[in-house]
CHARMM-style PDB file with segment names, atoms N, HN, CA, C and O in Angstrom:
ATOM      1  N   MET     1    -100.791-160.050 -86.275  1.00  0.00      PROA
ATOM      2  CA  MET     1     -99.410-160.389 -86.940  1.00  0.00      PROA
ATOM      3  C   MET     1     -98.339-159.750 -86.283  1.00  0.00      PROA
ATOM      4  O   MET     1     -98.272-158.574 -85.925  1.00  0.00      PROA
ATOM      5  N   ASN     2     -97.444-160.722 -86.153  1.00  0.00      PROA
ATOM      6  HN  ASN     2     -97.498-161.677 -86.444  1.00  0.00      PROA
ATOM      7  CA  ASN     2     -96.164-160.290 -85.314  1.00  0.00      PROA
ATOM      8  C   ASN     2     -95.244-159.670 -86.227  1.00  0.00      PROA
ATOM      9  O   ASN     2     -94.934-160.195 -87.296  1.00  0.00      PROA
ATOM     10  N   ASN     3     -94.750-158.437 -85.784  1.00  0.00      PROA
ATOM     11  HN  ASN     3     -95.002-158.011 -84.915  1.00  0.00      PROA
ATOM     12  CA  ASN     3     -94.042-157.609 -86.576  1.00  0.00      PROA
ATOM     13  C   ASN     3     -92.481-157.896 -86.286  1.00  0.00      PROA
ATOM     14  O   ASN     3     -91.579-157.369 -86.935  1.00  0.00      PROA
ATOM     15  N   ASN     4     -92.299-158.728 -85.311  1.00  0.00      PROA
ATOM     16  HN  ASN     4     -93.033-159.157 -84.783  1.00  0.00      PROA
ATOM     17  CA  ASN     4     -90.886-159.326 -85.056  1.00  0.00      PROA
ATOM     18  C   ASN     4     -90.517-160.324 -85.640  1.00  0.00      PROA
ATOM     19  O   ASN     4     -90.019-161.144 -84.868  1.00  0.00      PROA
ATOM     20  N   ILE     5     -90.542-160.677 -86.846  1.00  0.00      PROA
ATOM     21  HN  ILE     5     -90.947-160.011 -87.473  1.00  0.00      PROA
ATOM     22  CA  ILE     5     -90.201-161.573 -87.634  1.00  0.00      PROA
ATOM     23  C   ILE     5     -88.933-161.633 -88.494  1.00  0.00      PROA
ATOM     24  O   ILE     5     -88.838-160.868 -89.454  1.00  0.00      PROA
ATOM     25  N   CYS     6     -87.995-162.462 -88.216  1.00  0.00      PROA
ATOM     26  HN  CYS     6     -88.072-163.084 -87.436  1.00  0.00      PROA
ATOM     27  CA  CYS     6     -86.818-162.295 -89.182  1.00  0.00      PROA
ATOM     28  C   CYS     6     -86.756-163.765 -89.716  1.00  0.00      PROA
ATOM     29  O   CYS     6     -87.012-164.704 -88.963  1.00  0.00      PROA
ATOM     30  N   ILE     7     -86.405-163.955 -91.058  1.00  0.00      PROA
ATOM     31  HN  ILE     7     -86.198-163.192 -91.670  1.00  0.00      PROA
ATOM     32  CA  ILE     7     -86.329-165.154 -91.751  1.00  0.00      PROA
ATOM     33  C   ILE     7     -84.644-165.326 -91.755  1.00  0.00      PROA
ATOM     34  O   ILE     7     -83.858-164.433 -92.070  1.00  0.00      PROA
ATOM     35  N   VAL     8     -84.328-166.539 -91.375  1.00  0.00      PROA
ATOM     36  HN  VAL     8     -84.967-167.264 -91.119  1.00  0.00      PROA
ATOM     37  CA  VAL     8     -83.025-166.837 -91.480  1.00  0.00      PROA
ATOM     38  C   VAL     8     -82.675-167.902 -92.331  1.00  0.00      PROA
ATOM     39  O   VAL     8     -83.417-168.880 -92.434  1.00  0.00      PROA
ATOM     40  N   PHE     9     -81.586-167.805 -92.970  1.00  0.00      PROA
ATOM     41  HN  PHE     9     -80.984-167.011 -92.887  1.00  0.00      PROA
ATOM     42  CA  PHE     9     -80.968-168.756 -94.114  1.00  0.00      PROA
ATOM     43  C   PHE     9     -79.561-168.950 -93.717  1.00  0.00      PROA
ATOM     44  O   PHE     9     -78.827-168.040 -93.331  1.00  0.00      PROA
ATOM     45  N   VAL    10     -79.212-170.245 -93.841  1.00  0.00      PROA
ATOM     46  HN  VAL    10     -79.808-170.985 -94.155  1.00  0.00      PROA
ATOM     47  CA  VAL    10     -77.925-170.643 -93.582  1.00  0.00      PROA
ATOM     48  C   VAL    10     -77.260-171.386 -94.891  1.00  0.00      PROA
ATOM     49  O   VAL    10     -77.813-172.392 -95.335  1.00  0.00      PROA
ATOM     50  N   CYS    11     -76.270-170.961 -95.395  1.00  0.00      PROA
ATOM     51  HN  CYS    11     -75.821-170.143 -95.035  1.00  0.00      PROA
ATOM     52  CA  CYS    11     -75.671-171.441 -96.667  1.00  0.00      PROA
ATOM     53  C   CYS    11     -74.195-171.254 -96.630  1.00  0.00      PROA
ATOM     54  O   CYS    11     -73.634-170.389 -95.957  1.00  0.00      PROA
ATOM     55  N   ASN    12     -73.540-172.213 -97.477  1.00  0.00      PROA
ATOM     56  HN  ASN    12     -73.995-172.916 -98.023  1.00  0.00      PROA
ATOM     57  CA  ASN    12     -72.252-172.163 -97.840  1.00  0.00      PROA
ATOM     58  C   ASN    12     -72.261-171.842 -99.257  1.00  0.00      PROA
ATOM     59  O   ASN    12     -73.289-171.621 -99.897  1.00  0.00      PROA
ATOM     60  N   LYS    13     -70.878-171.821 -99.806  1.00  0.00      PROA
ATOM     61  HN  LYS    13     -70.043-172.000 -99.286  1.00  0.00      PROA
ATOM     62  CA  LYS    13     -70.662-171.332-101.207  1.00  0.00      PROA
ATOM     63  C   LYS    13     -71.373-172.136-102.263  1.00  0.00      PROA
ATOM     64  O   LYS    13     -71.869-171.687-103.296  1.00  0.00      PROA
ATOM     65  N   GLN    14     -71.350-173.611-101.788  1.00  0.00      PROA
ATOM     66  HN  GLN    14     -70.947-173.976-100.949  1.00  0.00      PROA
ATOM     67  CA  GLN    14     -72.167-174.556-102.915  1.00  0.00      PROA
ATOM     68  C   GLN    14     -73.653-174.183-102.947  1.00  0.00      PROA
ATOM     69  O   GLN    14     -74.236-174.520-103.978  1.00  0.00      PROA
ATOM     70  N   TYR    15     -74.354-173.570-102.042  1.00  0.00      PROA
ATOM     71  HN  TYR    15     -73.880-173.297-101.205  1.00  0.00      PROA
ATOM     72  CA  TYR    15     -75.708-173.199-102.043  1.00  0.00      PROA
ATOM     73  C   TYR    15     -76.120-171.719-101.892  1.00  0.00      PROA
ATOM     74  O   TYR    15     -77.137-171.284-101.352  1.00  0.00      PROA
ATOM     75  N   ILE    16     -75.125-171.044-102.478  1.00  0.00      PROA
ATOM     76  HN  ILE    16     -74.299-171.398-102.917  1.00  0.00      PROA
ATOM     77  CA  ILE    16     -75.305-169.363-102.369  1.00  0.00      PROA
ATOM     78  C   ILE    16     -76.466-169.110-103.517  1.00  0.00      PROA
ATOM     79  O   ILE    16     -77.375-168.292-103.379  1.00  0.00      PROA
ATOM     80  N   ASN    17     -76.303-169.844-104.526  1.00  0.00      PROA
ATOM     81  HN  ASN    17     -75.565-170.509-104.639  1.00  0.00      PROA
ATOM     82  CA  ASN    17     -77.383-169.522-105.691  1.00  0.00      PROA
ATOM     83  C   ASN    17     -78.664-169.972-105.217  1.00  0.00      PROA
ATOM     84  O   ASN    17     -79.664-169.383-105.627  1.00  0.00      PROA
ATOM     85  N   ASN    18     -78.778-170.926-104.418  1.00  0.00      PROA
ATOM     86  HN  ASN    18     -77.966-171.404-104.085  1.00  0.00      PROA
ATOM     87  CA  ASN    18     -80.255-171.195-103.942  1.00  0.00      PROA
ATOM     88  C   ASN    18     -80.711-170.211-102.967  1.00  0.00      PROA
ATOM     89  O   ASN    18     -81.901-169.907-102.894  1.00  0.00      PROA
ATOM     90  N   PHE    19     -79.793-169.686-102.191  1.00  0.00      PROA
ATOM     91  HN  PHE    19     -78.826-169.933-102.249  1.00  0.00      PROA
ATOM     92  CA  PHE    19     -80.149-168.478-101.250  1.00  0.00      PROA
ATOM     93  C   PHE    19     -80.596-167.399-102.228  1.00  0.00      PROA
ATOM     94  O   PHE    19     -81.673-166.852-101.992  1.00  0.00      PROA
ATOM     95  N   ILE    20     -79.948-167.057-103.218  1.00  0.00      PROA
ATOM     96  HN  ILE    20     -79.073-167.502-103.409  1.00  0.00      PROA
ATOM     97  CA  ILE    20     -80.423-166.037-104.107  1.00  0.00      PROA
ATOM     98  C   ILE    20     -81.630-166.137-104.672  1.00  0.00      PROA
ATOM     99  O   ILE    20     -82.343-165.137-104.758  1.00  0.00      PROA
ATOM    100  N   ASN    21     -82.007-167.270-105.107  1.00  0.00      PROA
ATOM    101  HN  ASN    21     -81.428-168.082-105.038  1.00  0.00      PROA
ATOM    102  CA  ASN    21     -83.218-167.734-106.010  1.00  0.00      PROA
ATOM    103  C   ASN    21     -84.469-167.567-104.733  1.00  0.00      PROA
ATOM    104  O   ASN    21     -85.540-167.004-104.961  1.00  0.00      PROA
ATOM    105  N   SER    22     -84.133-168.123-103.467  1.00  0.00      PROA
ATOM    106  HN  SER    22     -83.263-168.581-103.281  1.00  0.00      PROA
ATOM    107  CA  SER    22     -85.057-168.126-102.463  1.00  0.00      PROA
ATOM    108  C   SER    22     -85.407-166.694-101.993  1.00  0.00      PROA
ATOM    109  O   SER    22     -86.586-166.426-101.759  1.00  0.00      PROA
ATOM    110  N   TYR    23     -84.330-165.657-101.826  1.00  0.00      PROA
ATOM    111  HN  TYR    23     -83.373-165.875-102.016  1.00  0.00      PROA
ATOM    112  CA  TYR    23     -84.477-164.382-101.587  1.00  0.00      PROA
ATOM    113  C   TYR    23     -85.349-163.722-102.455  1.00  0.00      PROA
ATOM    114  O   TYR    23     -86.281-163.105-101.939  1.00  0.00      PROA
ATOM    115  N   PHE    24     -85.225-163.727-103.758  1.00  0.00      PROA
ATOM    116  HN  PHE    24     -84.468-164.228-104.177  1.00  0.00      PROA
ATOM    117  CA  PHE    24     -85.955-163.006-104.888  1.00  0.00      PROA
ATOM    118  C   PHE    24     -87.298-163.451-104.724  1.00  0.00      PROA
ATOM    119  O   PHE    24     -88.211-162.628-104.654  1.00  0.00      PROA
ATOM    120  N   ASP    25     -87.570-165.062-104.635  1.00  0.00      PROA
ATOM    121  HN  ASP    25     -86.829-165.731-104.692  1.00  0.00      PROA
ATOM    122  CA  ASP    25     -88.975-165.482-104.539  1.00  0.00      PROA
ATOM    123  C   ASP    25     -89.650-164.860-103.293  1.00  0.00      PROA
ATOM    124  O   ASP    25     -90.814-164.468-103.369  1.00  0.00      PROA
ATOM    125  N   LEU    26     -89.041-164.779-102.314  1.00  0.00      PROA
ATOM    126  HN  LEU    26     -88.095-165.098-102.252  1.00  0.00      PROA
ATOM    127  CA  LEU    26     -89.527-164.307-100.964  1.00  0.00      PROA
ATOM    128  C   LEU    26     -89.972-162.897-101.106  1.00  0.00      PROA
ATOM    129  O   LEU    26     -91.120-162.566-100.810  1.00  0.00      PROA
ATOM    130  N   ILE    27     -89.051-162.024-101.572  1.00  0.00      PROA
ATOM    131  HN  ILE    27     -88.119-162.292-101.812  1.00  0.00      PROA
ATOM    132  CA  ILE    27     -89.416-160.534-101.634  1.00  0.00      PROA
ATOM    133  C   ILE    27     -90.303-160.179-103.004  1.00  0.00      PROA
ATOM    134  O   ILE    27     -91.170-159.308-102.930  1.00  0.00      PROA
ATOM    135  N   ASN    28     -90.076-160.824-104.151  1.00  0.00      PROA
ATOM    136  HN  ASN    28     -89.371-161.531-104.211  1.00  0.00      PROA
ATOM    137  CA  ASN    28     -91.120-160.616-105.248  1.00  0.00      PROA
ATOM    138  C   ASN    28     -92.405-161.366-105.063  1.00  0.00      PROA
ATOM    139  O   ASN    28     -93.428-160.714-104.850  1.00  0.00      PROA
ATOM    140  N   ASN    29     -92.447-162.584-105.119  1.00  0.00      PROA
ATOM    141  HN  ASN    29     -91.616-163.114-105.292  1.00  0.00      PROA
ATOM    142  CA  ASN    29     -93.508-163.477-105.026  1.00  0.00      PROA
ATOM    143  C   ASN    29     -94.458-163.363-103.810  1.00  0.00      PROA
ATOM    144  O   ASN    29     -95.674-163.170-103.783  1.00  0.00      PROA
ATOM    145  N   GLY    30     -93.441-163.559-102.680  1.00  0.00      PROA
ATOM    146  HN  GLY    30     -92.454-163.715-102.702  1.00  0.00      PROA
ATOM    147  CA  GLY    30     -94.116-163.615-101.392  1.00  0.00      PROA
ATOM    148  C   GLY    30     -94.557-162.092-100.740  1.00  0.00      PROA
ATOM    149  O   GLY    30     -95.374-161.912 -99.837  1.00  0.00      PROA
ATOM    150  N   LYS    31     -93.915-161.246-101.336  1.00  0.00      PROA
ATOM    151  HN  LYS    31     -93.251-161.392-102.069  1.00  0.00      PROA
ATOM    152  CA  LYS    31     -94.061-159.677-100.932  1.00  0.00      PROA
ATOM    153  C   LYS    31     -93.566-159.531 -99.436  1.00  0.00      PROA
ATOM    154  O   LYS    31     -94.186-158.798 -98.667  1.00  0.00      PROA
ATOM    155  N   TYR    32     -92.674-160.091 -99.111  1.00  0.00      PROA
ATOM    156  HN  TYR    32     -92.170-160.687 -99.736  1.00  0.00      PROA
ATOM    157  CA  TYR    32     -91.945-160.080 -97.604  1.00  0.00      PROA
ATOM    158  C   TYR    32     -91.385-158.872 -97.540  1.00  0.00      PROA
ATOM    159  O   TYR    32     -90.696-158.443 -98.466  1.00  0.00      PROA
ATOM    160  N   LYS    33     -91.648-158.116 -96.316  1.00  0.00      PROA
ATOM    161  HN  LYS    33     -92.208-158.465 -95.564  1.00  0.00      PROA
ATOM    162  CA  LYS    33     -91.136-156.909 -96.170  1.00  0.00      PROA
ATOM    163  C   LYS    33     -90.174-156.868 -94.698  1.00  0.00      PROA
ATOM    164  O   LYS    33     -89.580-155.837 -94.379  1.00  0.00      PROA
ATOM    165  N   GLY    34     -90.129-157.823 -94.067  1.00  0.00      PROA
ATOM    166  HN  GLY    34     -90.611-158.659 -94.326  1.00  0.00      PROA
ATOM    167  CA  GLY    34     -89.196-158.051 -92.838  1.00  0.00      PROA
ATOM    168  C   GLY    34     -87.928-158.282 -92.886  1.00  0.00      PROA
ATOM    169  O   GLY    34     -87.375-158.254 -93.985  1.00  0.00      PROA
ATOM    170  N   ASP    35     -87.224-158.548 -91.769  1.00  0.00      PROA
ATOM    171  HN  ASP    35     -87.674-158.571 -90.876  1.00  0.00      PROA
ATOM    172  CA  ASP    35     -85.803-158.546 -91.914  1.00  0.00      PROA
ATOM    173  C   ASP    35     -85.474-160.212 -92.415  1.00  0.00      PROA
ATOM    174  O   ASP    35     -86.124-161.194 -92.058  1.00  0.00      PROA
ATOM    175  N   ILE    36     -84.370-160.203 -93.267  1.00  0.00      PROA
ATOM    176  HN  ILE    36     -83.842-159.405 -93.557  1.00  0.00      PROA
ATOM    177  CA  ILE    36     -83.660-161.514 -93.589  1.00  0.00      PROA
ATOM    178  C   ILE    36     -82.173-161.554 -93.097  1.00  0.00      PROA
ATOM    179  O   ILE    36     -81.407-160.599 -93.226  1.00  0.00      PROA
ATOM    180  N   CYS    37     -81.842-162.737 -92.527  1.00  0.00      PROA
ATOM    181  HN  CYS    37     -82.464-163.513 -92.422  1.00  0.00      PROA
ATOM    182  CA  CYS    37     -80.581-162.866 -92.044  1.00  0.00      PROA
ATOM    183  C   CYS    37     -79.973-164.019 -92.910  1.00  0.00      PROA
ATOM    184  O   CYS    37     -80.675-164.960 -93.280  1.00  0.00      PROA
ATOM    185  N   LEU    38     -78.519-163.908 -93.250  1.00  0.00      PROA
ATOM    186  HN  LEU    38     -77.948-163.144 -92.949  1.00  0.00      PROA
ATOM    187  CA  LEU    38     -78.047-165.005 -94.007  1.00  0.00      PROA
ATOM    188  C   LEU    38     -76.745-165.459 -93.149  1.00  0.00      PROA
ATOM    189  O   LEU    38     -75.812-164.657 -93.109  1.00  0.00      PROA
ATOM    190  N   VAL    39     -76.637-166.561 -92.534  1.00  0.00      PROA
ATOM    191  HN  VAL    39     -77.395-167.212 -92.566  1.00  0.00      PROA
ATOM    192  CA  VAL    39     -75.546-167.006 -91.793  1.00  0.00      PROA
ATOM    193  C   VAL    39     -74.633-167.869 -92.746  1.00  0.00      PROA
ATOM    194  O   VAL    39     -74.935-168.882 -93.375  1.00  0.00      PROA
ATOM    195  N   ILE    40     -73.230-167.079 -92.670  1.00  0.00      PROA
ATOM    196  HN  ILE    40     -72.985-166.256 -92.159  1.00  0.00      PROA
ATOM    197  CA  ILE    40     -72.251-167.733 -93.575  1.00  0.00      PROA
ATOM    198  C   ILE    40     -71.166-168.277 -92.970  1.00  0.00      PROA
ATOM    199  O   ILE    40     -71.113-168.058 -91.759  1.00  0.00      PROA
ATOM    200  N   GLY    41     -70.162-169.006 -93.499  1.00  0.00      PROA
ATOM    201  HN  GLY    41     -70.205-169.184 -94.483  1.00  0.00      PROA
ATOM    202  CA  GLY    41     -69.061-169.528 -92.939  1.00  0.00      PROA
ATOM    203  C   GLY    41     -67.572-169.115 -93.594  1.00  0.00      PROA
ATOM    204  O   GLY    41     -67.532-168.106 -94.298  1.00  0.00      PROA
ATOM    205  N   ASN    42     -66.602-169.730 -93.414  1.00  0.00      PROA
ATOM    206  HN  ASN    42     -66.634-170.549 -92.842  1.00  0.00      PROA
ATOM    207  CA  ASN    42     -65.401-169.274 -94.053  1.00  0.00      PROA
ATOM    208  C   ASN    42     -65.504-169.292 -95.608  1.00  0.00      PROA
ATOM    209  O   ASN    42     -64.864-168.438 -96.222  1.00  0.00      PROA
ATOM    210  N   ASP    43     -66.280-170.225 -96.318  1.00  0.00      PROA
ATOM    211  HN  ASP    43     -66.799-170.920 -95.820  1.00  0.00      PROA
ATOM    212  CA  ASP    43     -66.056-170.300 -97.633  1.00  0.00      PROA
ATOM    213  C   ASP    43     -66.828-168.893 -98.350  1.00  0.00      PROA
ATOM    214  O   ASP    43     -66.621-168.472 -99.488  1.00  0.00      PROA
ATOM    215  N   LEU    44     -67.557-168.448 -97.553  1.00  0.00      PROA
ATOM    216  HN  LEU    44     -67.725-168.791 -96.629  1.00  0.00      PROA
ATOM    217  CA  LEU    44     -68.260-167.103 -98.213  1.00  0.00      PROA
ATOM    218  C   LEU    44     -67.759-165.708 -97.509  1.00  0.00      PROA
ATOM    219  O   LEU    44     -68.150-164.573 -97.782  1.00  0.00      PROA
ATOM    220  N   LYS    45     -66.820-166.088 -96.560  1.00  0.00      PROA
ATOM    221  HN  LYS    45     -66.503-167.011 -96.338  1.00  0.00      PROA
ATOM    222  CA  LYS    45     -66.597-164.639 -95.790  1.00  0.00      PROA
ATOM    223  C   LYS    45     -66.049-163.439 -96.559  1.00  0.00      PROA
ATOM    224  O   LYS    45     -66.472-162.313 -96.295  1.00  0.00      PROA
ATOM    225  N   ASP    46     -65.100-163.642 -97.523  1.00  0.00      PROA
ATOM    226  HN  ASP    46     -64.757-164.557 -97.737  1.00  0.00      PROA
ATOM    227  CA  ASP    46     -64.497-162.888 -98.386  1.00  0.00      PROA
ATOM    228  C   ASP    46     -64.892-162.714 -99.829  1.00  0.00      PROA
ATOM    229  O   ASP    46     -64.211-162.092-100.644  1.00  0.00      PROA
ATOM    230  N   GLU    47     -66.126-163.352-100.107  1.00  0.00      PROA
ATOM    231  HN  GLU    47     -66.679-163.858 -99.445  1.00  0.00      PROA
ATOM    232  CA  GLU    47     -66.760-163.541-101.685  1.00  0.00      PROA
ATOM    233  C   GLU    47     -67.512-161.971-101.746  1.00  0.00      PROA
ATOM    234  O   GLU    47     -68.092-161.501-100.767  1.00  0.00      PROA
ATOM    235  N   ILE    48     -67.411-161.360-102.875  1.00  0.00      PROA
ATOM    236  HN  ILE    48     -66.940-161.741-103.670  1.00  0.00      PROA
ATOM    237  CA  ILE    48     -67.766-160.159-103.177  1.00  0.00      PROA
ATOM    238  C   ILE    48     -69.403-160.261-103.222  1.00  0.00      PROA
ATOM    239  O   ILE    48     -70.081-159.315-102.821  1.00  0.00      PROA
ATOM    240  N   ILE    49     -69.998-161.455-103.732  1.00  0.00      PROA
ATOM    241  HN  ILE    49     -69.447-162.223-104.058  1.00  0.00      PROA
ATOM    242  CA  ILE    49     -71.324-161.511-103.670  1.00  0.00      PROA
ATOM    243  C   ILE    49     -71.879-161.236-102.242  1.00  0.00      PROA
ATOM    244  O   ILE    49     -73.072-160.935-102.202  1.00  0.00      PROA
ATOM    245  N   ILE    50     -71.310-161.283-101.252  1.00  0.00      PROA
ATOM    246  HN  ILE    50     -70.341-161.528-101.285  1.00  0.00      PROA
ATOM    247  CA  ILE    50     -72.027-161.172 -99.809  1.00  0.00      PROA
ATOM    248  C   ILE    50     -72.082-159.759 -99.868  1.00  0.00      PROA
ATOM    249  O   ILE    50     -73.155-159.271 -99.513  1.00  0.00      PROA
ATOM    250  N   LYS    51     -71.200-158.991-100.224  1.00  0.00      PROA
ATOM    251  HN  LYS    51     -70.329-159.388-100.512  1.00  0.00      PROA
ATOM    252  CA  LYS    51     -71.449-157.288-100.260  1.00  0.00      PROA
ATOM    253  C   LYS    51     -72.468-156.978-101.151  1.00  0.00      PROA
ATOM    254  O   LYS    51     -73.066-155.925-100.931  1.00  0.00      PROA
ATOM    255  N   HSD    52     -72.807-157.649-102.105  1.00  0.00      PROA
ATOM    256  HN  HSD    52     -72.322-158.505-102.283  1.00  0.00      PROA
ATOM    257  CA  HSD    52     -73.978-157.263-102.783  1.00  0.00      PROA
ATOM    258  C   HSD    52     -75.191-157.669-101.875  1.00  0.00      PROA
ATOM    259  O   HSD    52     -76.093-156.873-101.614  1.00  0.00      PROA
ATOM    260  N   ILE    53     -75.166-158.651-101.521  1.00  0.00      PROA
ATOM    261  HN  ILE    53     -74.433-159.298-101.732  1.00  0.00      PROA
ATOM    262  CA  ILE    53     -76.301-159.297-100.748  1.00  0.00      PROA
ATOM    263  C   ILE    53     -76.690-158.392 -99.572  1.00  0.00      PROA
ATOM    264  O   ILE    53     -77.877-158.224 -99.294  1.00  0.00      PROA
ATOM    265  N   GLU    54     -75.767-157.845 -98.923  1.00  0.00      PROA
ATOM    266  HN  GLU    54     -74.803-157.981 -99.149  1.00  0.00      PROA
ATOM    267  CA  GLU    54     -75.601-157.071 -97.759  1.00  0.00      PROA
ATOM    268  C   GLU    54     -76.114-155.662 -98.245  1.00  0.00      PROA
ATOM    269  O   GLU    54     -76.923-155.135 -97.481  1.00  0.00      PROA
ATOM    270  N   ALA    55     -75.850-155.104 -99.155  1.00  0.00      PROA
ATOM    271  HN  ALA    55     -75.193-155.532 -99.775  1.00  0.00      PROA
ATOM    272  CA  ALA    55     -76.138-154.013 -99.755  1.00  0.00      PROA
ATOM    273  C   ALA    55     -77.958-153.916-100.030  1.00  0.00      PROA
ATOM    274  O   ALA    55     -78.598-152.869-100.128  1.00  0.00      PROA
ATOM    275  N   ASN    56     -78.450-155.180-100.104  1.00  0.00      PROA
ATOM    276  HN  ASN    56     -77.930-156.031-100.025  1.00  0.00      PROA
ATOM    277  CA  ASN    56     -79.722-155.213-100.365  1.00  0.00      PROA
ATOM    278  C   ASN    56     -80.510-155.331 -99.167  1.00  0.00      PROA
ATOM    279  O   ASN    56     -81.693-155.668 -99.222  1.00  0.00      PROA
ATOM    280  N   GLY    57     -79.863-155.049 -97.982  1.00  0.00      PROA
ATOM    281  HN  GLY    57     -78.902-154.775 -97.937  1.00  0.00      PROA
ATOM    282  CA  GLY    57     -80.656-155.090 -96.716  1.00  0.00      PROA
ATOM    283  C   GLY    57     -80.669-156.606 -95.951  1.00  0.00      PROA
ATOM    284  O   GLY    57     -81.344-156.739 -94.930  1.00  0.00      PROA
ATOM    285  N   VAL    58     -80.050-157.502 -96.385  1.00  0.00      PROA
ATOM    286  HN  VAL    58     -79.502-157.394 -97.215  1.00  0.00      PROA
ATOM    287  CA  VAL    58     -79.818-158.678 -95.796  1.00  0.00      PROA
ATOM    288  C   VAL    58     -78.801-158.708 -94.639  1.00  0.00      PROA
ATOM    289  O   VAL    58     -77.624-158.506 -94.941  1.00  0.00      PROA
ATOM    290  N   ILE    59     -79.120-158.938 -93.339  1.00  0.00      PROA
ATOM    291  HN  ILE    59     -80.076-159.102 -93.094  1.00  0.00      PROA
ATOM    292  CA  ILE    59     -78.288-159.048 -92.211  1.00  0.00      PROA
ATOM    293  C   ILE    59     -77.223-160.194 -92.469  1.00  0.00      PROA
ATOM    294  O   ILE    59     -77.636-161.354 -92.499  1.00  0.00      PROA
ATOM    295  N   ILE    60     -75.988-159.956 -92.641  1.00  0.00      PROA
ATOM    296  HN  ILE    60     -75.652-159.014 -92.616  1.00  0.00      PROA
ATOM    297  CA  ILE    60     -75.097-161.083 -92.627  1.00  0.00      PROA
ATOM    298  C   ILE    60     -74.342-161.381 -91.387  1.00  0.00      PROA
ATOM    299  O   ILE    60     -73.756-160.527 -90.722  1.00  0.00      PROA
ATOM    300  N   LYS    61     -74.393-162.644 -91.122  1.00  0.00      PROA
ATOM    301  HN  LYS    61     -74.869-163.338 -91.663  1.00  0.00      PROA
ATOM    302  CA  LYS    61     -73.951-163.102 -89.741  1.00  0.00      PROA
ATOM    303  C   LYS    61     -72.868-164.143 -90.182  1.00  0.00      PROA
ATOM    304  O   LYS    61     -73.085-165.070 -90.962  1.00  0.00      PROA
ATOM    305  N   TYR    62     -71.552-163.837 -89.520  1.00  0.00      PROA
ATOM    306  HN  TYR    62     -71.376-163.084 -88.887  1.00  0.00      PROA
ATOM    307  CA  TYR    62     -70.504-164.937 -90.126  1.00  0.00      PROA
ATOM    308  C   TYR    62     -70.110-165.658 -88.715  1.00  0.00      PROA
ATOM    309  O   TYR    62     -70.027-165.142 -87.600  1.00  0.00      PROA
ATOM    310  N   PHE    63     -69.908-166.923 -89.085  1.00  0.00      PROA
ATOM    311  HN  PHE    63     -69.975-167.341 -89.991  1.00  0.00      PROA
ATOM    312  CA  PHE    63     -69.444-167.896 -88.101  1.00  0.00      PROA
ATOM    313  C   PHE    63     -68.410-168.748 -88.677  1.00  0.00      PROA
ATOM    314  O   PHE    63     -68.594-169.167 -89.819  1.00  0.00      PROA
ATOM    315  N   GLU    64     -67.415-169.042 -88.087  1.00  0.00      PROA
ATOM    316  HN  GLU    64     -67.265-168.701 -87.159  1.00  0.00      PROA
ATOM    317  CA  GLU    64     -66.205-170.046 -88.627  1.00  0.00      PROA
ATOM    318  C   GLU    64     -66.806-171.309 -88.540  1.00  0.00      PROA
ATOM    319  OT1 GLU    64     -66.178-172.315 -88.871  1.00  0.00      PROA
TER     320      GLU     64
END
């Protein structure tokens, strides 16, 4: 098993709830313990939900 795995999600404001559902399924049902990265754009850059997601250990990457 490779320990250098990172799961990457890309979403905009319209799909943030889908990301949250997928994140919790991955952690709770899939028992995933590795890195998770969320790529966001301008529409999520200043949203408070991003701060909460980041506080849960998700790596946030912003691209305009």
